[in-house]
ZADO-354342 format. One line per field, with one value per residue (C-alpha): y, x, z. Coordinates in nm, 3 decimals, m for minus. Layout:
<recs>
north <- [Y|...] .
east <- [X|...] .
up <- [Z|...] .
</recs>
This chain:
<recs>
north <- [0.789|1.001|1.277|1.422|1.742|1.814|2.112|2.417|2.224|2.202|2.567|2.666|2.442|2.521|2.163|1.878|1.612|1.534|1.227|1.296|1.109|1.058|0.874|0.972|0.661|0.811|1.058|1.310|1.305|1.339|1.660|1.782|1.747|1.905|2.213|2.245|2.312|2.614|2.877|2.740|2.379|2.541|2.758|2.421|2.205|2.483|2.304|1.936|1.879|2.047|1.765|1.403|1.153|0.845|0.615|0.398|0.519|0.421|0.681|0.683|0.866|1.115|0.863|0.576|0.432|0.494|0.184|0.004|0.329|0.448|0.718|0.967|1.195|1.508|1.669|1.852|1.674|1.589|1.655|1.481|1.678] .
east <- [4.501|4.540|4.256|4.220|4.033|3.917|3.770|3.660|3.735|4.094|4.053|3.949|4.170|4.483|4.617|4.514|4.571|4.746|4.798|4.600|4.632|4.276|4.071|3.753|3.498|3.292|3.339|3.133|3.379|3.660|3.496|3.453|3.817|3.920|3.687|3.818|4.164|4.153|3.898|3.997|3.861|3.542|3.515|3.536|3.323|3.043|2.741|2.844|2.505|2.718|2.978|3.021|3.285|3.450|3.606|3.886|3.741|3.385|3.108|2.982|2.787|2.911|2.781|3.006|3.265|3.627|3.778|4.031|3.986|4.296|4.182|3.903|3.819|3.594|3.470|3.142|2.864|2.969|2.738|2.735|2.809] .
up <- [0.459|0.149|0.107|m0.246|m0.343|m0.695|m0.891|m0.656|m0.351|m0.435|m0.528|m0.190|0.008|m0.200|m0.244|m0.451|m0.191|0.134|0.379|0.699|1.022|1.162|1.405|1.234|1.215|0.910|0.618|0.806|1.120|0.892|0.743|1.100|1.197|0.840|0.919|1.237|1.137|0.924|0.760|0.409|0.489|0.639|0.318|0.098|0.316|0.408|0.213|0.185|m0.001|m0.306|m0.259|m0.360|m0.175|m0.309|m0.082|m0.250|m0.591|m0.527|m0.474|m0.116|0.155|0.410|0.687|0.532|0.779|0.706|0.880|0.617|0.372|0.211|m0.021|0.018|m0.268|m0.238|m0.556|m0.682|m0.871|m1.214|m1.504|m1.848|m2.175] .
</recs>
């Protein structure tokens, strides 16, 4: 699946997107796999309450299943302005 990172998440990880092979059942499982990779992922996902996730361009929750999902995007909450 394609995993995309935006704003400070991208800055901490150092790349805007990557193809990830995973057996993760949920978004939280995917985050756990990423955090186990390297410290930069651990820094980006240290406080998931400060993050939002979209699955195939639809806002979702971290307990959402990943079955059939092609794209996961992580980003900080958006504010109006």
